[in-house]
MARKOLGU-488654 format. One line per 8 residues: number of its first residue (from 0); their letters; for each residue x, y, z of N, C-alpha, C. Coordinates in steps of 0.05 Angstrom, whole numbers. Layout:
// residues N
NUM) A) X,Y,Z,X,Y,Z,X,Y,Z | ...
END
This chain:
// residues 391
0) MAIEASSE) -412,-93,248,-416,-115,230,-389,-127,227 | -385,-154,230,-357,-162,224,-358,-182,199 | -330,-182,192,-328,-195,168,-329,-228,171 | -342,-242,153,-343,-270,153,-325,-280,127 | -296,-275,138,-281,-282,120,-279,-305,104 | -285,-329,117,-287,-350,92,-311,-351,77 | -334,-349,87,-356,-345,71,-357,-326,46 | -350,-298,60,-350,-280,31,-321,-287,17
8) AGGHGRIR) -306,-296,21,-281,-297,1,-293,-322,-13 | -306,-343,-8,-313,-362,-24,-294,-380,-27 | -298,-397,-45,-277,-421,-58,-277,-441,-38 | -260,-456,-50,-255,-483,-32,-223,-490,-25 | -221,-489,2,-192,-487,11,-180,-462,13 | -152,-460,25,-138,-437,21,-126,-434,-5 | -117,-404,-8,-106,-397,-29,-78,-402,-29 | -66,-418,-50,-38,-423,-47,-24,-401,-51
16) LGMVGGGQ) -7,-388,-32,13,-364,-31,39,-365,-37 | 54,-356,-53,86,-356,-55,91,-326,-45 | 124,-323,-35,130,-300,-32,156,-298,-41 | 164,-271,-55,191,-266,-64,202,-245,-45 | 219,-244,-31,231,-231,-10,220,-238,17 | 226,-227,36,214,-227,63,225,-249,78 | 256,-255,76,264,-276,95,274,-267,119 | 293,-281,125,299,-274,161,310,-245,154
24) ASFIGAVH) 300,-235,184,306,-203,186,286,-185,174 | 270,-198,158,248,-179,144,223,-169,154 | 228,-142,164,202,-132,175,177,-137,163 | 173,-125,137,148,-126,122,139,-152,114 | 160,-176,107,152,-203,100,141,-211,124 | 145,-204,149,132,-220,167,97,-208,171 | 96,-182,165,73,-167,165,58,-177,143 | 64,-190,122,47,-196,100,37,-226,104
32) RIAARIDD) 61,-241,118,51,-269,127,24,-268,144 | 32,-252,168,15,-248,188,-11,-237,173 | -13,-224,156,-40,-204,148,-53,-232,127 | -35,-252,114,-49,-267,92,-63,-290,116 | -57,-292,141,-67,-315,156,-95,-304,170 | -94,-280,180,-109,-271,199,-141,-281,190 | -149,-278,167,-175,-285,160,-171,-315,145 | -154,-329,148,-151,-354,144,-155,-362,113
40) QFELTAGA) -149,-344,98,-150,-346,69,-125,-355,51 | -104,-356,64,-78,-361,43,-64,-383,60 | -49,-397,48,-27,-415,61,-1,-416,41 | 19,-404,57,46,-398,49,57,-425,35 | 66,-429,9,75,-458,1,102,-456,-12 | 108,-432,-17,129,-431,-36,143,-403,-29 | 169,-404,-38,186,-374,-34,211,-374,-45 | 218,-350,-55,248,-340,-64,255,-316,-45
48) LASDPVRA) 256,-326,-14,256,-313,6,282,-289,11 | 302,-292,-1,327,-277,-4,344,-284,-26 | 360,-265,-34,382,-263,-57,400,-287,-53 | 407,-284,-26,429,-304,-18,416,-335,-15 | 427,-353,-34,414,-378,-33,413,-391,-7 | 436,-388,9,439,-402,34,416,-392,50 | 410,-365,56,391,-348,74,366,-356,65 | 359,-359,31,334,-366,26,326,-391,35
56) KASAKELG) 347,-414,35,336,-438,44,331,-437,76 | 344,-423,87,346,-424,120,322,-413,124 | 308,-394,113,286,-373,116,257,-393,111 | 262,-403,90,238,-426,83,238,-449,102 | 255,-456,112,260,-478,133,249,-468,156 | 251,-446,164,239,-431,188,208,-428,185 | 200,-421,162,172,-416,159,156,-446,149 | 171,-468,155,154,-492,142,149,-499,112
64) IANDRAYS) 167,-480,96,161,-490,68,177,-512,60 | 168,-525,44,183,-553,40,209,-548,19 | 228,-563,26,255,-554,15,255,-551,-20 | 240,-567,-30,239,-568,-60,225,-544,-73 | 205,-530,-50,199,-503,-61,209,-480,-49 | 227,-488,-34,252,-459,-29,272,-458,-51 | 263,-428,-64,279,-427,-88,305,-409,-81 | 321,-411,-102,344,-387,-98,336,-364,-115
72) SFEEMAKA) 325,-366,-135,313,-341,-150,284,-344,-156 | 276,-312,-158,246,-312,-166,237,-323,-194 | 260,-314,-210,257,-331,-240,255,-360,-238 | 268,-378,-225,266,-407,-223,238,-415,-204 | 230,-400,-188,201,-401,-176,180,-396,-190 | 179,-375,-208,159,-371,-230,158,-392,-246 | 179,-402,-252,176,-424,-276,167,-449,-267 | 181,-454,-245,175,-481,-231,141,-484,-224
80) EAARPDGI) 134,-465,-207,111,-465,-189,88,-461,-212 | 91,-451,-243,72,-448,-259,68,-478,-272 | 93,-494,-271,89,-520,-282,75,-544,-262 | 76,-535,-238,61,-557,-216,30,-553,-218 | 18,-581,-215,-9,-580,-209,-15,-567,-191 | 1,-567,-165,-9,-554,-142,8,-526,-135 | 15,-519,-162,33,-492,-160,16,-468,-145 | 35,-449,-136,18,-424,-121,-2,-408,-147
88) EVVSIVTP) -20,-399,-132,-41,-382,-142,-37,-352,-146 | -24,-345,-126,-16,-315,-125,14,-312,-106 | 30,-292,-119,53,-287,-110,52,-257,-91 | 70,-258,-69,68,-237,-55,98,-224,-57 | 101,-200,-66,128,-193,-71,132,-168,-50 | 155,-177,-34,161,-160,-12,189,-151,-8 | 201,-142,-37,226,-141,-45,231,-108,-38 | 262,-97,-41,265,-73,-44,255,-61,-70
96) NHLHGLVA) 252,-40,-76,235,-25,-90,246,-34,-125 | 268,-31,-132,279,-40,-153,273,-68,-164 | 260,-82,-149,259,-112,-160,227,-116,-166 | 210,-96,-155,181,-105,-158,175,-106,-188 | 179,-90,-206,173,-93,-232,186,-123,-246 | 205,-127,-238,220,-147,-251,203,-174,-245 | 200,-178,-220,190,-201,-204,161,-202,-209 | 148,-181,-215,119,-177,-221,116,-186,-252
104) KAFLEAGI) 132,-181,-269,126,-189,-295,136,-218,-297 | 152,-227,-285,157,-256,-283,131,-279,-275 | 120,-269,-256,94,-282,-244,73,-280,-266 | 67,-255,-276,44,-253,-290,47,-266,-313 | 75,-265,-331,76,-279,-354,76,-311,-349 | 77,-319,-324,76,-347,-312,45,-354,-301 | 31,-333,-314,-2,-335,-304,-7,-339,-272 | 2,-323,-263,2,-326,-231,-6,-296,-218
112) HVICDKPL) -32,-295,-201,-34,-266,-198,-16,-256,-176 | -20,-228,-171,7,-218,-158,-6,-196,-136 | 4,-197,-112,2,-177,-89,32,-165,-86 | 38,-143,-92,61,-127,-94,62,-99,-73 | 80,-100,-61,88,-78,-40,88,-53,-58 | 88,-31,-46,88,-5,-63,117,3,-58 | 135,25,-74,119,32,-97,118,12,-123 | 103,16,-135,101,-12,-157,119,-13,-171
120) TTTVAEAE) 139,7,-181,165,4,-197,180,22,-185 | 203,35,-203,217,57,-194,218,74,-220 | 202,67,-240,200,89,-264,173,88,-277 | 164,102,-287,137,110,-299,137,86,-324 | 160,85,-337,155,70,-361,148,37,-349 | 167,28,-331,163,0,-322,138,0,-312 | 123,17,-294,101,16,-287,79,14,-309 | 83,30,-331,63,30,-353,65,8,-369
128) ELVELVRK) 86,-12,-371,93,-38,-376,71,-58,-363 | 77,-56,-333,58,-73,-316,29,-71,-324 | 20,-46,-323,-6,-39,-330,-17,-53,-356 | -2,-49,-377,-8,-64,-401,-10,-95,-398 | 11,-109,-382,14,-134,-383,-15,-148,-364 | -17,-131,-346,-43,-142,-327,-66,-143,-344 | -74,-120,-359,-93,-119,-374,-91,-142,-399 | -67,-144,-407,-68,-173,-428,-76,-200,-409
136) TGKVFVVT) -58,-201,-388,-61,-230,-378,-87,-233,-361 | -105,-212,-354,-126,-212,-339,-122,-224,-311 | -96,-221,-295,-90,-227,-274,-103,-207,-253 | -105,-215,-230,-112,-196,-206,-83,-187,-196 | -82,-160,-193,-56,-149,-189,-69,-129,-164 | -56,-131,-139,-60,-117,-119,-40,-101,-107 | -41,-76,-102,-16,-58,-90,-22,-61,-63 | -6,-63,-45,-9,-64,-13,-4,-34,0
144) HNYTGYPM) -25,-14,-13,-29,4,5,-44,2,29 | -35,-9,48,-54,-16,74,-69,1,82 | -68,29,85,-82,41,101,-111,35,86 | -113,37,64,-141,33,48,-156,13,60 | -138,-6,77,-158,-27,87,-167,-22,114 | -166,1,128,-169,9,152,-203,17,150 | -223,5,170,-252,10,171,-258,42,167 | -248,60,184,-254,85,182,-243,102,163
152) VRQARAMV) -225,91,147,-217,103,119,-240,94,100 | -249,71,98,-272,64,85,-295,79,90 | -307,86,115,-322,107,125,-314,130,113 | -297,140,113,-289,173,104,-297,168,74 | -287,146,60,-287,148,30,-314,146,22 | -335,135,40,-362,131,34,-374,160,38 | -367,165,57,-379,195,69,-378,218,44 | -355,218,36,-339,234,12,-360,234,-11
160) ANGDLGEI) -363,205,-16,-378,194,-43,-407,199,-39 | -419,200,-13,-448,208,-6,-450,235,-7 | -432,254,-7,-439,282,-10,-440,296,19 | -433,283,39,-431,292,66,-414,316,71 | -400,315,54,-371,341,58,-386,365,43 | -400,356,18,-408,376,1,-384,370,-24 | -378,398,-39,-360,400,-55,-332,404,-42 | -315,383,-49,-286,383,-37,-273,405,-47
168) RLVQAEYL) -262,422,-25,-245,445,-25,-214,445,-19 | -209,427,3,-184,426,12,-174,394,21 | -147,389,13,-145,358,20,-112,359,28 | -113,358,58,-87,359,71,-77,331,80 | -51,322,75,-40,297,80,-16,298,90 | -7,284,113,18,289,124,25,259,134 | 49,251,134,58,220,147,89,233,157 | 92,230,185,112,239,199,125,221,214
176) QDWLTERI) 151,213,211,164,196,224,197,211,233 | 207,197,249,236,210,258,258,188,259 | 251,166,250,270,144,253,295,150,235 | 298,169,218,320,169,199,336,200,208 | 336,207,230,339,230,240,371,230,235 | 379,206,246,408,200,242,417,184,218 | 441,188,213,451,167,187,451,140,194 | 431,124,204,436,101,213,438,82,187
184) EASGHKQA) 438,83,168,440,71,145,477,64,141 | 492,84,151,516,76,153,526,59,172 | 513,54,191,518,36,210,508,10,205 | 500,1,179,491,-27,179,461,-31,183 | 445,-14,187,416,-16,194,404,-25,162 | 393,-49,164,384,-62,139,358,-46,127 | 342,-38,139,322,-26,129,329,4,122 | 341,16,136,352,43,126,369,44,100
192) AWRTDPTR) 384,23,98,408,18,79,397,22,50 | 375,2,48,361,-1,17,346,24,12 | 329,34,37,313,56,36,329,86,27 | 351,88,31,365,106,26,382,101,3 | 387,89,-10,401,78,-32,385,80,-59 | 390,99,-78,378,101,-102,377,77,-120 | 395,65,-120,401,37,-135,377,17,-129 | 366,20,-102,345,2,-93,323,17,-87
200) SGPGGCIG) 324,35,-79,297,50,-69,281,66,-94 | 301,72,-117,293,86,-136,294,117,-131 | 285,134,-145,291,164,-148,285,174,-120 | 265,169,-106,255,185,-82,263,164,-62 | 269,175,-35,274,173,-12,246,169,6 | 241,188,24,218,194,36,194,195,20 | 196,209,-1,173,208,-21,160,185,-31 | 177,162,-37,174,142,-41,165,118,-23
208) DIGTHAYN) 176,121,6,171,104,24,148,108,38 | 142,136,46,120,143,58,101,162,45 | 115,183,31,100,202,18,80,193,-7 | 82,168,-14,65,157,-33,41,145,-21 | 44,137,9,25,122,27,4,151,26 | 15,171,41,2,195,36,-21,203,18 | -3,204,-6,-18,207,-32,-36,192,-42 | -30,165,-37,-52,145,-41,-77,148,-27
216) LACFVTGL) -72,152,6,-96,156,18,-110,179,12 | -100,201,2,-114,229,-5,-133,221,-26 | -120,203,-48,-136,198,-72,-160,179,-69 | -150,159,-49,-166,138,-42,-201,148,-28 | -197,167,-9,-215,174,5,-229,196,-10 | -219,216,-25,-231,236,-38,-242,229,-59 | -230,214,-83,-236,199,-105,-225,223,-123 | -212,241,-116,-201,258,-132,-172,249,-151
224) QLDELLAQ) -168,268,-175,-144,261,-187,-128,287,-191 | -103,284,-184,-82,307,-180,-79,315,-207 | -77,348,-212,-71,356,-234,-40,365,-237 | -32,381,-217,-5,391,-215,3,392,-187 | 29,394,-186,47,394,-158,66,412,-161 | 74,422,-135,98,436,-135,110,428,-109 | 137,413,-113,151,400,-90,177,412,-87 | 180,412,-57,212,409,-49,218,387,-33
232) LSTFVGGR) 235,373,-43,246,352,-33,273,357,-20 | 282,352,9,304,357,19,316,338,36 | 346,345,37,360,322,48,375,335,75 | 368,332,92,375,347,120,400,325,131 | 399,305,129,425,291,144,444,289,122 | 470,293,131,496,297,113,502,267,101 | 509,267,81,516,241,68,495,227,56 | 471,228,64,447,215,53,446,222,26
240) RLDDDVQI) 438,202,8,436,210,-26,406,208,-25 | 388,212,-13,360,211,-24,342,230,0 | 322,239,-11,307,261,5,301,248,31 | 300,264,55,289,253,81,267,267,88 | 256,291,74,232,310,76,223,318,55 | 194,318,55,178,328,30,158,342,38 | 159,368,23,138,386,20,123,395,-8 | 103,395,-7,89,391,-34,57,404,-38
248) LLKWKGGA) 58,429,-49,34,435,-53,12,424,-77 | -15,421,-75,-26,402,-94,-45,416,-103 | -56,415,-131,-78,425,-145,-90,405,-156 | -114,397,-146,-134,374,-151,-154,386,-176 | -155,360,-196,-174,369,-218,-204,378,-205 | -215,396,-217,-240,404,-208,-243,426,-189 | -213,435,-180,-207,458,-167,-196,455,-136 | -201,437,-126,-190,432,-96,-162,436,-94
256) RGMLWASQ) -154,448,-70,-125,449,-63,-118,435,-46 | -90,435,-38,-81,419,-11,-51,419,-14 | -42,406,9,-12,402,15,-8,376,28 | 13,368,20,27,345,32,53,349,40 | 54,335,69,85,336,83,87,313,88 | 115,297,82,125,272,90,151,276,101 | 153,267,126,183,269,140,192,247,151 | 216,239,153,231,220,167,252,230,187
264) VAVGNENG) 248,256,186,267,270,208,251,288,230 | 222,282,228,208,300,246,212,290,274 | 226,299,288,234,287,314,201,288,331 | 204,261,346,178,262,359,156,247,352 | 163,241,325,136,229,308,145,196,304 | 121,185,307,126,158,301,116,147,273 | 93,145,270,79,138,246,54,156,241 | 58,183,241,39,201,240,26,208,219
272) LTLRVYGT) 10,188,202,-4,191,186,-27,206,188 | -35,221,179,-59,245,180,-75,253,155 | -97,255,150,-113,259,129,-133,277,139 | -138,307,123,-153,320,129,-170,331,104 | -197,330,103,-213,331,79,-236,353,86 | -237,380,70,-254,398,72,-271,406,49 | -299,405,57,-313,410,36,-335,433,38 | -355,442,24,-373,462,27,-392,459,49
280) KGGLEWVQ) -392,433,60,-412,429,80,-403,412,100 | -376,407,100,-362,396,128,-337,383,124 | -324,370,146,-297,362,145,-292,337,155 | -269,327,151,-261,300,160,-234,297,171 | -226,288,188,-198,289,205,-197,260,209 | -174,240,201,-167,213,203,-141,212,212 | -133,199,238,-103,197,247,-100,170,249 | -78,163,234,-72,133,234,-60,116,262
288) ENPNHLWF) -54,134,274,-47,130,308,-73,122,325 | -93,134,313,-116,130,326,-133,117,306 | -133,96,294,-146,88,273,-178,88,272 | -185,78,297,-212,73,300,-232,95,310 | -223,115,301,-235,142,305,-235,160,279 | -261,172,274,-254,189,253,-276,213,258 | -262,243,259,-274,264,268,-290,277,245 | -319,282,247,-334,289,228,-349,318,234
296) TRYGQPKQ) -345,344,221,-355,367,232,-375,374,210 | -399,379,211,-417,395,195,-414,425,199 | -413,444,179,-415,471,180,-429,480,206 | -419,493,223,-439,504,237,-447,489,265 | -435,467,263,-444,447,287,-421,438,296 | -424,423,322,-403,414,336,-387,388,326 | -362,386,330,-351,365,325,-361,334,327 | -359,320,316,-371,295,318,-359,270,315
304) LLTRGGAG) -353,253,337,-333,234,339,-351,210,330 | -338,194,307,-351,169,293,-327,149,305 | -337,126,314,-320,103,324,-325,77,306 | -304,60,305,-307,36,281,-327,20,300 | -343,8,287,-365,-9,298,-382,9,319 | -384,32,320,-405,47,335,-424,63,323 | -443,74,332,-461,89,324,-456,107,297 | -471,100,278,-462,114,253,-441,109,236
312) ALVEAGRL) -435,82,245,-417,69,227,-432,58,197 | -420,61,180,-434,54,152,-423,25,147 | -439,11,125,-436,-17,115,-403,-13,105 | -398,4,92,-371,8,76,-349,-3,98 | -348,7,125,-339,7,145,-341,-24,159 | -366,-23,165,-373,-50,174,-362,-77,160 | -363,-80,139,-352,-100,125,-327,-113,127 | -309,-91,143,-275,-95,152,-275,-95,175
320) TRVPAGHP) -299,-93,190,-297,-99,226,-299,-123,230 | -277,-133,247,-268,-158,253,-282,-166,284 | -279,-145,304,-286,-143,333,-303,-120,342 | -317,-124,364,-334,-106,371,-323,-78,377 | -338,-56,379,-332,-27,382,-315,-26,407 | -296,-12,406,-276,-7,433,-254,-24,430 | -255,-50,422,-231,-62,419,-217,-58,393 | -187,-48,393,-176,-33,376,-167,-56,349
328) EGYLEGFT) -170,-45,329,-159,-54,306,-141,-33,287 | -119,-46,274,-99,-31,263,-84,-34,242 | -61,-34,240,-39,-40,225,-45,-65,212 | -41,-86,224,-39,-115,220,-66,-121,206 | -91,-113,215,-115,-116,208,-122,-105,180 | -106,-81,183,-111,-68,151,-102,-77,133 | -79,-94,135,-62,-104,119,-80,-130,110 | -89,-142,135,-107,-170,128,-133,-156,108
336) SIYTEAAR) -137,-136,113,-167,-127,91,-159,-129,60 | -130,-122,55,-126,-115,34,-119,-147,23 | -115,-167,41,-110,-188,27,-134,-207,26 | -149,-205,46,-174,-214,40,-193,-205,20 | -195,-179,13,-207,-166,-13,-187,-181,-38 | -165,-182,-37,-151,-200,-56,-159,-232,-61 | -166,-242,-36,-176,-266,-37,-201,-270,-55 | -222,-250,-47,-247,-249,-63,-242,-245,-89
344) AIRAAQTG) -221,-229,-98,-220,-223,-128,-207,-245,-140 | -190,-254,-128,-180,-283,-138,-199,-310,-139 | -219,-311,-118,-240,-331,-123,-252,-326,-146 | -266,-300,-150,-284,-290,-169,-266,-294,-198 | -244,-290,-202,-226,-297,-224,-227,-322,-236 | -225,-337,-213,-225,-367,-215,-249,-377,-226 | -270,-367,-222,-297,-374,-230,-299,-362,-257 | -285,-342,-265,-294,-325,-287,-312,-302,-289
352) KPPDPAVI) -319,-294,-261,-339,-274,-259,-327,-252,-244 | -329,-225,-247,-324,-210,-235,-330,-206,-204 | -306,-196,-184,-319,-191,-156,-341,-179,-152 | -346,-179,-131,-376,-163,-120,-363,-131,-119 | -381,-112,-125,-374,-85,-133,-363,-77,-106 | -367,-85,-82,-357,-77,-54,-331,-85,-51 | -322,-102,-64,-291,-110,-64,-276,-87,-75 | -258,-79,-54,-239,-51,-65,-208,-57,-58
360) FPTVEDGL) -193,-56,-71,-162,-57,-68,-148,-39,-87 | -125,-30,-75,-107,-14,-96,-98,-28,-119 | -103,-22,-142,-102,-34,-165,-70,-29,-182 | -67,-37,-202,-42,-38,-214,-43,-4,-227 | -67,3,-235,-67,36,-244,-64,49,-222 | -72,42,-190,-68,60,-172,-37,60,-171 | -25,36,-170,10,36,-173,23,57,-192 | 12,54,-213,19,74,-233,19,100,-223
368) AGVKFIEA) -4,110,-215,-9,136,-208,10,142,-185 | 16,127,-165,38,132,-141,61,137,-158 | 72,120,-177,100,127,-189,96,151,-207 | 75,158,-221,76,182,-235,76,206,-216 | 69,206,-187,68,223,-167,96,225,-157 | 110,203,-155,138,206,-144,158,219,-163 | 152,215,-191,168,223,-211,166,255,-215 | 139,260,-213,130,291,-220,143,307,-191
376) AVSSSASN) 144,296,-169,152,310,-147,190,314,-149 | 198,293,-158,227,292,-162,234,314,-179 | 218,313,-203,222,330,-223,217,363,-217 | 198,366,-204,191,392,-188,208,403,-171 | 221,392,-154,238,394,-138,269,402,-153 | 273,381,-170,300,387,-187,298,413,-198 | 271,425,-202,271,448,-221,262,473,-205 | 273,470,-183,270,492,-161,241,496,-155
384) GAWVRIT) 227,483,-150,200,482,-144,180,486,-166 | 182,485,-191,165,485,-211,140,474,-213 | 121,485,-221,90,471,-224,98,448,-241 | 92,421,-238,91,398,-257,65,388,-260 | 56,382,-283,26,375,-291,33,333,-286 | 12,327,-278,10,299,-276,-2,291,-303 | 7,272,-317,-3,266,-344,-6,234,-344
END
């Protein structure tokens, strides 16, 4: 089953999108722009694309943004766009972590919907403030945990909810990379520099960059809530100020147990995000580097390979499937699914109605849960691996 993006999202014309961050040399900014266009639901019309005004203007020109809508600051942009009859309807925030909360607050207060990169903020207090502001304003707020947009992740979530695994006992998540094996941040590598800088990344390095993705994926698929964790955050590269390896024991509410390992110094790994879920009746395994496959095993039966768009695919996966089985879909399409779910929610909000119950995306509350996870892991590790309860 393929997405009918234009008809499902509804509305008339593309949604006017603004962007904060994501200018020249930004990897994630380009990803967000591609994702916003694949299903043809958004049009980039304004931006504050860099902290340097000259680079911000140059970036906007390259992207075809009109000069009078190329802003030098996000504060200026929020105020000016809110006052325009053709102002942006939603903003995409793709800055380093420390700016997420400030930018989101400015646009929410200006009456503009928000799509924000993870983590939501760098402190729990700031995240809680955003949750309250979203409730007060009633605006759509989407956190781009893009892996929740993969069809076979939706398949896994539906199978757990349908009881195919029985009662969940074990949840194992890992996200392994090797790109920070050496101290490349000292050589001027832009992406490494801010991710390893606590003033811009927040208190967590690897835990905030990729550990939070693994945690969100585990929560999304299983529907479980974390009760306690015991964490060891390590920094293996000399001179680095934040963690580059994370190992965590998990106690889920209801009795399930698990582990989470995230590393950016695991040589030989590129983007090894893997989730394994085991219950009383069966188990699931999904690997991000082969995202169109989902392994399912019923107890006492041979392993079964489920494929995106293939036999056994559920409607929850089908509604995010764009091309026939055998044609790979992955990272960019996963991001696209989040953007298109956001479009559906925004269209519904514009009519004063709730979106269709099938529309699912990571919310501001999910973002808060991620920040609480990071804070608890940092606290546990600082206490020599004490168990910390998630409140």
